[in-house]
N, CA, C and O atoms as a Tripos MOL2 file, in Angstrom:
@<TRIPOS>MOLECULE
protein
  248   247    62     0     0
PROTEIN
NO_CHARGES

@<TRIPOS>ATOM
      1 N         -11.1430    9.7190   14.9460 N.3       1 UNK1
      2 CA        -10.2590    9.2410   13.9070 C.3       1 UNK1
      3 C          -8.8350    9.6790   14.2440 C.2       1 UNK1
      4 O          -8.6110   10.7710   14.7670 O.2       1 UNK1
      5 N          -7.8850    8.8070   13.9360 N.am      2 UNK2
      6 CA         -6.4960    9.1760   14.1400 C.3       2 UNK2
      7 C          -5.7220    8.9520   12.8480 C.2       2 UNK2
      8 O          -6.0980    8.1290   12.0130 O.2       2 UNK2
      9 N          -4.6480    9.6910   12.7010 N.am      3 UNK3
     10 CA         -3.7860    9.5580   11.5310 C.3       3 UNK3
     11 C          -2.4590    8.9690   11.9680 C.2       3 UNK3
     12 O          -1.9050    9.3590   12.9950 O.2       3 UNK3
     13 N          -1.9550    8.0390   11.1940 N.am      4 UNK4
     14 CA         -0.6600    7.4260   11.4590 C.3       4 UNK4
     15 C           0.1360    7.4550   10.1590 C.2       4 UNK4
     16 O          -0.3500    7.0210    9.1140 O.2       4 UNK4
     17 N           1.3470    7.9630   10.2320 N.am      5 UNK5
     18 CA          2.2060    8.0200    9.0610 C.3       5 UNK5
     19 C           2.9470    6.6940    8.9010 C.2       5 UNK5
     20 O           3.5330    6.1870    9.8570 O.2       5 UNK5
     21 N           2.9180    6.1370    7.6930 N.am      6 UNK6
     22 CA          3.6680    4.9300    7.3670 C.3       6 UNK6
     23 C           4.6770    5.2690    6.2790 C.2       6 UNK6
     24 O           4.3370    5.9440    5.3070 O.2       6 UNK6
     25 N           5.8880    4.8160    6.4300 N.am      7 UNK7
     26 CA          6.8890    4.9060    5.3800 C.3       7 UNK7
     27 C           7.1810    3.4720    4.9730 C.2       7 UNK7
     28 O           7.6540    2.6800    5.7880 O.2       7 UNK7
     29 N           6.9050    3.1320    3.7300 N.am      8 UNK8
     30 CA          7.0000    1.7390    3.3040 C.3       8 UNK8
     31 C           7.8890    1.5860    2.0750 C.2       8 UNK8
     32 O           8.0890    2.5250    1.3040 O.2       8 UNK8
     33 N           8.4150    0.3770    1.9180 N.am      9 UNK9
     34 CA          9.1300   -0.0270    0.7180 C.3       9 UNK9
     35 C           8.4390   -1.2640    0.1900 C.2       9 UNK9
     36 O           7.8830   -2.0400    0.9680 O.2       9 UNK9
     37 N           8.4620   -1.4650   -1.1170 N.am     10 UNK10
     38 CA          7.8650   -2.6720   -1.6800 C.3      10 UNK10
     39 C           8.4590   -2.9880   -3.0440 C.2      10 UNK10
     40 O           8.9750   -2.1170   -3.7430 O.2      10 UNK10
     41 N           8.3690   -4.2430   -3.3910 N.am     11 UNK11
     42 CA          8.7480   -4.7310   -4.7130 C.3      11 UNK11
     43 C           7.4450   -4.8570   -5.4900 C.2      11 UNK11
     44 O           6.6350   -5.7360   -5.1970 O.2      11 UNK11
     45 N           7.2350   -4.0070   -6.4580 N.am     12 UNK12
     46 CA          5.9410   -3.9210   -7.1240 C.3      12 UNK12
     47 C           5.7490   -4.7860   -8.3530 C.2      12 UNK12
     48 O           4.7340   -4.6620   -9.0390 O.2      12 UNK12
     49 N           6.7030   -5.6640   -8.6470 N.am     13 UNK13
     50 CA          6.5980   -6.3860   -9.9190 C.3      13 UNK13
     51 C           5.3890   -7.3000  -10.0150 C.2      13 UNK13
     52 O           4.9620   -7.6140  -11.1260 O.2      13 UNK13
     53 N           4.8210   -7.7390   -8.9010 N.am     14 UNK14
     54 CA          3.6440   -8.6190   -8.9210 C.3      14 UNK14
     55 C           2.3300   -7.8550   -8.7930 C.2      14 UNK14
     56 O           1.2590   -8.4610   -8.8250 O.2      14 UNK14
     57 N           2.3980   -6.5230   -8.6470 N.am     15 UNK15
     58 CA          1.2200   -5.7200   -8.3620 C.3      15 UNK15
     59 C           0.7770   -4.9010   -9.5750 C.2      15 UNK15
     60 O           1.5640   -4.6460  -10.4870 O.2      15 UNK15
     61 N          -0.4860   -4.4960   -9.5720 N.am     16 UNK16
     62 CA         -1.0610   -3.6750  -10.6340 C.3      16 UNK16
     63 C          -1.1990   -2.2330  -10.1510 C.2      16 UNK16
     64 O          -2.2750   -1.6450  -10.2520 O.2      16 UNK16
     65 N          -0.1180   -1.6650   -9.6270 N.am     17 UNK17
     66 CA         -0.1170   -0.2820   -9.1680 C.3      17 UNK17
     67 C          -0.5310   -0.1360   -7.7130 C.2      17 UNK17
     68 O          -0.7710   -1.1230   -7.0190 O.2      17 UNK17
     69 N          -0.6110    1.1060   -7.2650 N.am     18 UNK18
     70 CA         -0.9250    1.4210   -5.8700 C.3      18 UNK18
     71 C          -2.4140    1.2980   -5.5720 C.2      18 UNK18
     72 O          -2.7980    0.6200   -4.6190 O.2      18 UNK18
     73 N          -3.2460    1.9370   -6.3650 N.am     19 UNK19
     74 CA         -4.6660    2.1080   -6.0650 C.3      19 UNK19
     75 C          -5.4500    0.8000   -6.1420 C.2      19 UNK19
     76 O          -5.1890   -0.0530   -6.9910 O.2      19 UNK19
     77 N          -6.4280    0.6610   -5.2240 N.am     20 UNK20
     78 CA         -7.2910   -0.5260   -5.2270 C.3      20 UNK20
     79 C          -8.0100   -0.6530   -6.5620 C.2      20 UNK20
     80 O          -8.5280    0.3200   -7.1110 O.2      20 UNK20
     81 N          -8.0270   -1.8830   -7.0650 N.am     21 UNK21
     82 CA         -8.7190   -2.2010   -8.3080 C.3      21 UNK21
     83 C          -9.4160   -3.5430   -8.1190 C.2      21 UNK21
     84 O          -8.8320   -4.4760   -7.5680 O.2      21 UNK21
     85 N         -10.6470   -3.6420   -8.5680 N.am     22 UNK22
     86 CA        -11.3600   -4.9180   -8.4130 C.3      22 UNK22
     87 C         -10.6150   -6.0600   -9.1020 C.2      22 UNK22
     88 O         -10.1680   -5.9300  -10.2420 O.2      22 UNK22
     89 N         -10.4900   -7.1680   -8.3960 N.am     23 UNK23
     90 CA         -9.9210   -8.3980   -8.9550 C.3      23 UNK23
     91 C          -8.4660   -8.3010   -9.3860 C.2      23 UNK23
     92 O          -7.9940   -9.1600  -10.1320 O.2      23 UNK23
     93 N          -7.7340   -7.2700   -8.9340 N.am     24 UNK24
     94 CA         -6.3140   -7.1520   -9.2770 C.3      24 UNK24
     95 C          -5.5090   -6.9230   -8.0040 C.2      24 UNK24
     96 O          -5.9390   -6.2070   -7.0990 O.2      24 UNK24
     97 N          -4.3350   -7.5420   -7.9510 N.am     25 UNK25
     98 CA         -3.4430   -7.3810   -6.8120 C.3      25 UNK25
     99 C          -2.8600   -5.9700   -6.8320 C.2      25 UNK25
    100 O          -2.2980   -5.5490   -7.8430 O.2      25 UNK25
    101 N          -2.9880   -5.2370   -5.7250 N.am     26 UNK26
    102 CA         -2.5170   -3.8590   -5.6490 C.3      26 UNK26
    103 C          -1.9290   -3.5810   -4.2810 C.2      26 UNK26
    104 O          -2.2360   -4.2880   -3.3210 O.2      26 UNK26
    105 N          -1.0970   -2.5730   -4.1740 N.am     27 UNK27
    106 CA         -0.4000   -2.2500   -2.9310 C.3      27 UNK27
    107 C          -1.3790   -1.7660   -1.8520 C.2      27 UNK27
    108 O          -1.3430   -2.2680   -0.7290 O.2      27 UNK27
    109 N          -2.2390   -0.8170   -2.1670 N.am     28 UNK28
    110 CA         -3.1590   -0.2390   -1.1920 C.3      28 UNK28
    111 C          -4.0260   -1.3200   -0.5450 C.2      28 UNK28
    112 O          -4.1170   -1.3870    0.6810 O.2      28 UNK28
    113 N          -4.6550   -2.1540   -1.3480 N.am     29 UNK29
    114 CA         -5.5310   -3.1900   -0.8070 C.3      29 UNK29
    115 C          -4.7790   -4.2130    0.0310 C.2      29 UNK29
    116 O          -5.2940   -4.6870    1.0440 O.2      29 UNK29
    117 N          -3.5670   -4.5550   -0.3840 N.am     30 UNK30
    118 CA         -2.7620   -5.5300    0.3480 C.3      30 UNK30
    119 C          -2.3750   -5.0010    1.7250 C.2      30 UNK30
    120 O          -2.4550   -5.7340    2.7110 O.2      30 UNK30
    121 N          -1.9590   -3.7460    1.8050 N.am     31 UNK31
    122 CA         -1.5890   -3.1530    3.0990 C.3      31 UNK31
    123 C          -2.8170   -2.9980    3.9830 C.2      31 UNK31
    124 O          -2.7480   -3.2760    5.1800 O.2      31 UNK31
    125 N          -3.9320   -2.5640    3.4240 N.am     32 UNK32
    126 CA         -5.1660   -2.4180    4.2070 C.3      32 UNK32
    127 C          -5.5900   -3.7550    4.8200 C.2      32 UNK32
    128 O          -5.9820   -3.8000    5.9860 O.2      32 UNK32
    129 N          -5.5170   -4.8340    4.0560 N.am     33 UNK33
    130 CA         -5.8840   -6.1580    4.5760 C.3      33 UNK33
    131 C          -4.9540   -6.5840    5.6960 C.2      33 UNK33
    132 O          -5.4050   -7.1440    6.6950 O.2      33 UNK33
    133 N          -3.6500   -6.3260    5.5440 N.am     34 UNK34
    134 CA         -2.6780   -6.6960    6.5810 C.3      34 UNK34
    135 C          -2.9440   -5.9320    7.8770 C.2      34 UNK34
    136 O          -2.8990   -6.5140    8.9600 O.2      34 UNK34
    137 N          -3.2180   -4.6440    7.7720 N.am     35 UNK35
    138 CA         -3.5040   -3.8340    8.9670 C.3      35 UNK35
    139 C          -4.7830   -4.3140    9.6340 C.2      35 UNK35
    140 O          -4.8560   -4.3750   10.8620 O.2      35 UNK35
    141 N          -5.7920   -4.6540    8.8400 N.am     36 UNK36
    142 CA         -7.0470   -5.1570    9.4100 C.3      36 UNK36
    143 C          -6.8290   -6.4850   10.1490 C.2      36 UNK36
    144 O          -7.4160   -6.7090   11.2080 O.2      36 UNK36
    145 N          -5.9940   -7.3540    9.5990 N.am     37 UNK37
    146 CA         -5.7060   -8.6270   10.2660 C.3      37 UNK37
    147 C          -4.9980   -8.4030   11.5990 C.2      37 UNK37
    148 O          -5.2540   -9.1230   12.5640 O.2      37 UNK37
    149 N          -4.1140   -7.4160   11.6620 N.am     38 UNK38
    150 CA         -3.3540   -7.1350   12.8900 C.3      38 UNK38
    151 C          -4.2120   -6.4410   13.9360 C.2      38 UNK38
    152 O          -4.1790   -6.8090   15.1110 O.2      38 UNK38
    153 N          -4.9910   -5.4270   13.5130 N.am     39 UNK39
    154 CA         -5.7160   -4.5810   14.4730 C.3      39 UNK39
    155 C          -7.1780   -4.9530   14.6560 C.2      39 UNK39
    156 O          -7.7850   -4.6020   15.6670 O.2      39 UNK39
    157 N          -7.7520   -5.6660   13.6780 N.am     40 UNK40
    158 CA         -9.1730   -5.9600   13.7180 C.3      40 UNK40
    159 C         -10.0290   -4.7880   13.2700 C.2      40 UNK40
    160 O         -11.2560   -4.8480   13.3490 O.2      40 UNK40
    161 N          -9.3890   -3.7190   12.7990 N.am     41 UNK41
    162 CA        -10.1070   -2.5290   12.3420 C.3      41 UNK41
    163 C         -10.0210   -2.4090   10.8290 C.2      41 UNK41
    164 O          -8.9550   -2.6110   10.2460 O.2      41 UNK41
    165 N         -11.1440   -2.0810   10.1900 N.am     42 UNK42
    166 CA        -11.1370   -1.8080    8.7640 C.3      42 UNK42
    167 C         -10.6560   -0.3770    8.5570 C.2      42 UNK42
    168 O         -11.2050    0.5520    9.1490 O.2      42 UNK42
    169 N          -9.6380   -0.1930    7.7230 N.am     43 UNK43
    170 CA         -9.0780    1.1400    7.5050 C.3      43 UNK43
    171 C          -9.0250    1.4410    6.0180 C.2      43 UNK43
    172 O          -9.1890    0.5500    5.1850 O.2      43 UNK43
    173 N          -8.7910    2.7150    5.6930 N.am     44 UNK44
    174 CA         -8.5770    3.1190    4.3080 C.3      44 UNK44
    175 C          -7.3100    3.9550    4.2550 C.2      44 UNK44
    176 O          -7.2110    4.9850    4.9230 O.2      44 UNK44
    177 N          -6.3440    3.5160    3.4640 N.am     45 UNK45
    178 CA         -5.1050    4.2580    3.3070 C.3      45 UNK45
    179 C          -5.2840    5.4040    2.3250 C.2      45 UNK45
    180 O          -6.0360    5.3020    1.3550 O.2      45 UNK45
    181 N          -4.5870    6.4850    2.5910 N.am     46 UNK46
    182 CA         -4.5190    7.6050    1.6680 C.3      46 UNK46
    183 C          -3.0480    7.7900    1.3390 C.2      46 UNK46
    184 O          -2.2550    8.1370    2.2140 O.2      46 UNK46
    185 N          -2.6780    7.5610    0.0880 N.am     47 UNK47
    186 CA         -1.2740    7.6460   -0.3200 C.3      47 UNK47
    187 C          -0.9120    9.0400   -0.7910 C.2      47 UNK47
    188 O          -1.7230    9.7400   -1.3980 O.2      47 UNK47
    189 N           0.3290    9.4330   -0.4990 N.am     48 UNK48
    190 CA          0.8030   10.7300   -0.9800 C.3      48 UNK48
    191 C           1.5650   10.5840   -2.2870 C.2      48 UNK48
    192 O           1.9890   11.5740   -2.8840 O.2      48 UNK48
    193 N           1.7330    9.3660   -2.7170 N.am     49 UNK49
    194 CA          2.3750    9.0950   -3.9930 C.3      49 UNK49
    195 C           1.7620    7.8270   -4.5540 C.2      49 UNK49
    196 O           1.2170    7.0140   -3.8070 O.2      49 UNK49
    197 N           1.8450    7.6540   -5.8550 N.am     50 UNK50
    198 CA          1.2830    6.4630   -6.4720 C.3      50 UNK50
    199 C           2.2850    5.9230   -7.4640 C.2      50 UNK50
    200 O           3.1650    6.6450   -7.9320 O.2      50 UNK50
    201 N           2.1470    4.6470   -7.7850 N.am     51 UNK51
    202 CA          3.0160    4.0430   -8.7810 C.3      51 UNK51
    203 C           2.1790    3.2840   -9.7980 C.2      51 UNK51
    204 O           1.0440    2.8940   -9.5240 O.2      51 UNK51
    205 N           2.7450    3.0850  -10.9480 N.am     52 UNK52
    206 CA          2.1260    2.2780  -11.9810 C.3      52 UNK52
    207 C           2.4440    0.8140  -11.7340 C.2      52 UNK52
    208 O           3.3080    0.4930  -10.9170 O.2      52 UNK52
    209 N           1.7650   -0.0620  -12.4230 N.am     53 UNK53
    210 CA          1.9920   -1.4880  -12.2840 C.3      53 UNK53
    211 C           3.4380   -1.8520  -12.5650 C.2      53 UNK53
    212 O           4.0410   -1.3540  -13.5160 O.2      53 UNK53
    213 N           4.0030   -2.7440  -11.7120 N.am     54 UNK54
    214 CA          5.3430   -3.2530  -11.9050 C.3      54 UNK54
    215 C           6.4610   -2.3470  -11.4160 C.2      54 UNK54
    216 O           7.6340   -2.6770  -11.5910 O.2      54 UNK54
    217 N           6.1300   -1.2200  -10.8110 N.am     55 UNK55
    218 CA          7.1370   -0.2540  -10.3540 C.3      55 UNK55
    219 C           7.5300   -0.5890   -8.9210 C.2      55 UNK55
    220 O           6.7070   -1.0550   -8.1330 O.2      55 UNK55
    221 N           8.7900   -0.3490   -8.5930 N.am     56 UNK56
    222 CA          9.3030   -0.5860   -7.2490 C.3      56 UNK56
    223 C           9.4580    0.7400   -6.5180 C.2      56 UNK56
    224 O           9.6880    1.7740   -7.1470 O.2      56 UNK56
    225 N           9.3350    0.7170   -5.2160 N.am     57 UNK57
    226 CA          9.5470    1.9240   -4.4110 C.3      57 UNK57
    227 C          10.4780    1.5860   -3.2670 C.2      57 UNK57
    228 O          10.3550    0.5250   -2.6550 O.2      57 UNK57
    229 N          11.4130    2.4830   -2.9730 N.am     58 UNK58
    230 CA         12.2860    2.2710   -1.8400 C.3      58 UNK58
    231 C          12.6840    3.6240   -1.2630 C.2      58 UNK58
    232 O          12.6410    4.6540   -1.9340 O.2      58 UNK58
    233 N          13.0660    3.5780   -0.0110 N.am     59 UNK59
    234 CA         13.4830    4.7990    0.6740 C.3      59 UNK59
    235 C          15.0050    4.8390    0.6430 C.2      59 UNK59
    236 O          15.6560    3.9240    1.1480 O.2      59 UNK59
    237 N          15.5670    5.8590    0.0730 N.am     60 UNK60
    238 CA         17.0130    5.9860   -0.0090 C.3      60 UNK60
    239 C          17.5900    6.3490    1.3430 C.2      60 UNK60
    240 O          17.0390    7.1910    2.0520 O.2      60 UNK60
    241 N          18.6880    5.7230    1.7020 N.am     61 UNK61
    242 CA         19.3740    6.0580    2.9530 C.3      61 UNK61
    243 C          20.1790    7.3330    2.7480 C.2      61 UNK61
    244 O          20.7350    7.5760    1.6770 O.2      61 UNK61
    245 N          20.2270    8.1410    3.8040 N.am     62 UNK62
    246 CA         21.0110    9.3720    3.6800 C.3      62 UNK62
    247 C          22.2540    9.3140    4.5280 C.2      62 UNK62
    248 O          23.0340   10.2670    4.5460 O.2      62 UNK62
@<TRIPOS>BOND
     1     1     2 1
     2     2     3 1
     3     3     4 2
     4     3     5 am
     5     5     6 1
     6     6     7 1
     7     7     8 2
     8     7     9 am
     9     9    10 1
    10    10    11 1
    11    11    12 2
    12    11    13 am
    13    13    14 1
    14    14    15 1
    15    15    16 2
    16    15    17 am
    17    17    18 1
    18    18    19 1
    19    19    20 2
    20    19    21 am
    21    21    22 1
    22    22    23 1
    23    23    24 2
    24    23    25 am
    25    25    26 1
    26    26    27 1
    27    27    28 2
    28    27    29 am
    29    29    30 1
    30    30    31 1
    31    31    32 2
    32    31    33 am
    33    33    34 1
    34    34    35 1
    35    35    36 2
    36    35    37 am
    37    37    38 1
    38    38    39 1
    39    39    40 2
    40    39    41 am
    41    41    42 1
    42    42    43 1
    43    43    44 2
    44    43    45 am
    45    45    46 1
    46    46    47 1
    47    47    48 2
    48    47    49 am
    49    49    50 1
    50    50    51 1
    51    51    52 2
    52    51    53 am
    53    53    54 1
    54    54    55 1
    55    55    56 2
    56    55    57 am
    57    57    58 1
    58    58    59 1
    59    59    60 2
    60    59    61 am
    61    61    62 1
    62    62    63 1
    63    63    64 2
    64    63    65 am
    65    65    66 1
    66    66    67 1
    67    67    68 2
    68    67    69 am
    69    69    70 1
    70    70    71 1
    71    71    72 2
    72    71    73 am
    73    73    74 1
    74    74    75 1
    75    75    76 2
    76    75    77 am
    77    77    78 1
    78    78    79 1
    79    79    80 2
    80    79    81 am
    81    81    82 1
    82    82    83 1
    83    83    84 2
    84    83    85 am
    85    85    86 1
    86    86    87 1
    87    87    88 2
    88    87    89 am
    89    89    90 1
    90    90    91 1
    91    91    92 2
    92    91    93 am
    93    93    94 1
    94    94    95 1
    95    95    96 2
    96    95    97 am
    97    97    98 1
    98    98    99 1
    99    99   100 2
   100    99   101 am
   101   101   102 1
   102   102   103 1
   103   103   104 2
   104   103   105 am
   105   105   106 1
   106   106   107 1
   107   107   108 2
   108   107   109 am
   109   109   110 1
   110   110   111 1
   111   111   112 2
   112   111   113 am
   113   113   114 1
   114   114   115 1
   115   115   116 2
   116   115   117 am
   117   117   118 1
   118   118   119 1
   119   119   120 2
   120   119   121 am
   121   121   122 1
   122   122   123 1
   123   123   124 2
   124   123   125 am
   125   125   126 1
   126   126   127 1
   127   127   128 2
   128   127   129 am
   129   129   130 1
   130   130   131 1
   131   131   132 2
   132   131   133 am
   133   133   134 1
   134   134   135 1
   135   135   136 2
   136   135   137 am
   137   137   138 1
   138   138   139 1
   139   139   140 2
   140   139   141 am
   141   141   142 1
   142   142   143 1
   143   143   144 2
   144   143   145 am
   145   145   146 1
   146   146   147 1
   147   147   148 2
   148   147   149 am
   149   149   150 1
   150   150   151 1
   151   151   152 2
   152   151   153 am
   153   153   154 1
   154   154   155 1
   155   155   156 2
   156   155   157 am
   157   157   158 1
   158   158   159 1
   159   159   160 2
   160   159   161 am
   161   161   162 1
   162   162   163 1
   163   163   164 2
   164   163   165 am
   165   165   166 1
   166   166   167 1
   167   167   168 2
   168   167   169 am
   169   169   170 1
   170   170   171 1
   171   171   172 2
   172   171   173 am
   173   173   174 1
   174   174   175 1
   175   175   176 2
   176   175   177 am
   177   177   178 1
   178   178   179 1
   179   179   180 2
   180   179   181 am
   181   181   182 1
   182   182   183 1
   183   183   184 2
   184   183   185 am
   185   185   186 1
   186   186   187 1
   187   187   188 2
   188   187   189 am
   189   189   190 1
   190   190   191 1
   191   191   192 2
   192   191   193 am
   193   193   194 1
   194   194   195 1
   195   195   196 2
   196   195   197 am
   197   197   198 1
   198   198   199 1
   199   199   200 2
   200   199   201 am
   201   201   202 1
   202   202   203 1
   203   203   204 2
   204   203   205 am
   205   205   206 1
   206   206   207 1
   207   207   208 2
   208   207   209 am
   209   209   210 1
   210   210   211 1
   211   211   212 2
   212   211   213 am
   213   213   214 1
   214   214   215 1
   215   215   216 2
   216   215   217 am
   217   217   218 1
   218   218   219 1
   219   219   220 2
   220   219   221 am
   221   221   222 1
   222   222   223 1
   223   223   224 2
   224   223   225 am
   225   225   226 1
   226   226   227 1
   227   227   228 2
   228   227   229 am
   229   229   230 1
   230   230   231 1
   231   231   232 2
   232   231   233 am
   233   233   234 1
   234   234   235 1
   235   235   236 2
   236   235   237 am
   237   237   238 1
   238   238   239 1
   239   239   240 2
   240   239   241 am
   241   241   242 1
   242   242   243 1
   243   243   244 2
   244   243   245 am
   245   245   246 1
   246   246   247 1
   247   247   248 2
@<TRIPOS>SUBSTRUCTURE
     1 UNK1         2 RESIDUE 1 A UNK
     2 UNK2         6 RESIDUE 1 A UNK
     3 UNK3        10 RESIDUE 1 A UNK
     4 UNK4        14 RESIDUE 1 A UNK
     5 UNK5        18 RESIDUE 1 A UNK
     6 UNK6        22 RESIDUE 1 A UNK
     7 UNK7        26 RESIDUE 1 A UNK
     8 UNK8        30 RESIDUE 1 A UNK
     9 UNK9        34 RESIDUE 1 A UNK
    10 UNK10       38 RESIDUE 1 A UNK
    11 UNK11       42 RESIDUE 1 A UNK
    12 UNK12       46 RESIDUE 1 A UNK
    13 UNK13       50 RESIDUE 1 A UNK
    14 UNK14       54 RESIDUE 1 A UNK
    15 UNK15       58 RESIDUE 1 A UNK
    16 UNK16       62 RESIDUE 1 A UNK
    17 UNK17       66 RESIDUE 1 A UNK
    18 UNK18       70 RESIDUE 1 A UNK
    19 UNK19       74 RESIDUE 1 A UNK
    20 UNK20       78 RESIDUE 1 A UNK
    21 UNK21       82 RESIDUE 1 A UNK
    22 UNK22       86 RESIDUE 1 A UNK
    23 UNK23       90 RESIDUE 1 A UNK
    24 UNK24       94 RESIDUE 1 A UNK
    25 UNK25       98 RESIDUE 1 A UNK
    26 UNK26      102 RESIDUE 1 A UNK
    27 UNK27      106 RESIDUE 1 A UNK
    28 UNK28      110 RESIDUE 1 A UNK
    29 UNK29      114 RESIDUE 1 A UNK
    30 UNK30      118 RESIDUE 1 A UNK
    31 UNK31      122 RESIDUE 1 A UNK
    32 UNK32      126 RESIDUE 1 A UNK
    33 UNK33      130 RESIDUE 1 A UNK
    34 UNK34      134 RESIDUE 1 A UNK
    35 UNK35      138 RESIDUE 1 A UNK
    36 UNK36      142 RESIDUE 1 A UNK
    37 UNK37      146 RESIDUE 1 A UNK
    38 UNK38      150 RESIDUE 1 A UNK
    39 UNK39      154 RESIDUE 1 A UNK
    40 UNK40      158 RESIDUE 1 A UNK
    41 UNK41      162 RESIDUE 1 A UNK
    42 UNK42      166 RESIDUE 1 A UNK
    43 UNK43      170 RESIDUE 1 A UNK
    44 UNK44      174 RESIDUE 1 A UNK
    45 UNK45      178 RESIDUE 1 A UNK
    46 UNK46      182 RESIDUE 1 A UNK
    47 UNK47      186 RESIDUE 1 A UNK
    48 UNK48      190 RESIDUE 1 A UNK
    49 UNK49      194 RESIDUE 1 A UNK
    50 UNK50      198 RESIDUE 1 A UNK
    51 UNK51      202 RESIDUE 1 A UNK
    52 UNK52      206 RESIDUE 1 A UNK
    53 UNK53      210 RESIDUE 1 A UNK
    54 UNK54      214 RESIDUE 1 A UNK
    55 UNK55      218 RESIDUE 1 A UNK
    56 UNK56      222 RESIDUE 1 A UNK
    57 UNK57      226 RESIDUE 1 A UNK
    58 UNK58      230 RESIDUE 1 A UNK
    59 UNK59      234 RESIDUE 1 A UNK
    60 UNK60      238 RESIDUE 1 A UNK
    61 UNK61      242 RESIDUE 1 A UNK
    62 UNK62      246 RESIDUE 1 A UNK
């Protein structure tokens, strides 16, 4: 197993939060599907932060 750090930004207004939920659009499931399409590997993301539905996340420039 290998670990890869991802730093991501997203517009969360169409999503129902970070964590996977059955039958609801969520950030974790969407990113996992995209990575699987690119690599052909099924993966599971582990987030160090979570957001509620409709929340946006961005990385501030320093």
